[in-house]
N, C-alpha and C positions, 0 to 999 in steps of 0.2 A: 293640599294634595297636588295641585298643579306644579308647585315648586319642586316637589320630590321627583316628579316625572321629568321636568326640565333638567334638574341636576343629574339624574341618571342618564338621560339622553346625551347631555354634554359630556359626561364622564366616559360614556361608551365611544363617542366620536373622538375625544382626546386620546383615549387608549388606542383606538384603531390607527389614528394618524401617527402617534408616537411609536407604536409597534412597527409600522411600515418604515418610519424614519430610521429606527434603530436596526432593523433588518437590512436596510440599504447601507447604513453607515458601517456596520460590521460585516458586510458582504455575505450575510447568511444565505441569501437566495443563490448567489454564485457558488458558494461552498456546497450547498445541497445539489445543485446541478452537476458540479464536478464530481462529487462523490457518487452520484447516480451513474455518470458516464464511466467512472472507474469500476464500479460494481458490474456494469454490463460487460465491459471489456474483460474483466477477470473471469466472469462466468463463461464468456466465449472461449477464453484460454483454457479454462478447466474442461469444457466440453471437447475442445480440440485435442487436448492432451489425453483425455479418456479414450477417444476414438483412435488416436494414433498409437499411443504407447500402452503397454501392459506392464504388470508388475515385474515380469521377467526382463523386459527391456530396461526398465529403471534399475534393476539389480545389476544387470550387465554393465550399464553405463557407470554405476557406482564402482563396480569391481575394476573396470578399466581405469577409472580415475585413481583409485587406490594404487593400482600397479604402477601407473605413471608416476605417482607421487613417491612411491618407494624407490623407483629407479632414479628419479631426480635426487632424492635424499642420499642414495648411495654415491652418485656422481659427485655431489657437493662434498660429502665426507672424504672421498678419495682426493679431490682437489685440495681440500683443507689439510689433509695429511701430507700431501706432497709439498705444499707451501711451508708447512712447519718443518719438514725434513730439509728443505733447502736453506733454512736459516742457520 
């Protein structure tokens, strides 16, 4: 009976030591810390965005971007047509 208790105790100790080694080797502890930091920063960003902007502001920004993109596309097409006519 004593042998079983000793074997189980040694197995647990070896498991804990090897687990700690592999967590250190694969940088699991650092990864968890970095992911937690990223999560906190993203949550702050979401909170800030929710308080600053509304759906209408986002829609207006998207509309402005589309208009600018359309204007840029028209200018590009005009320049392309001019270059083809000059050839």
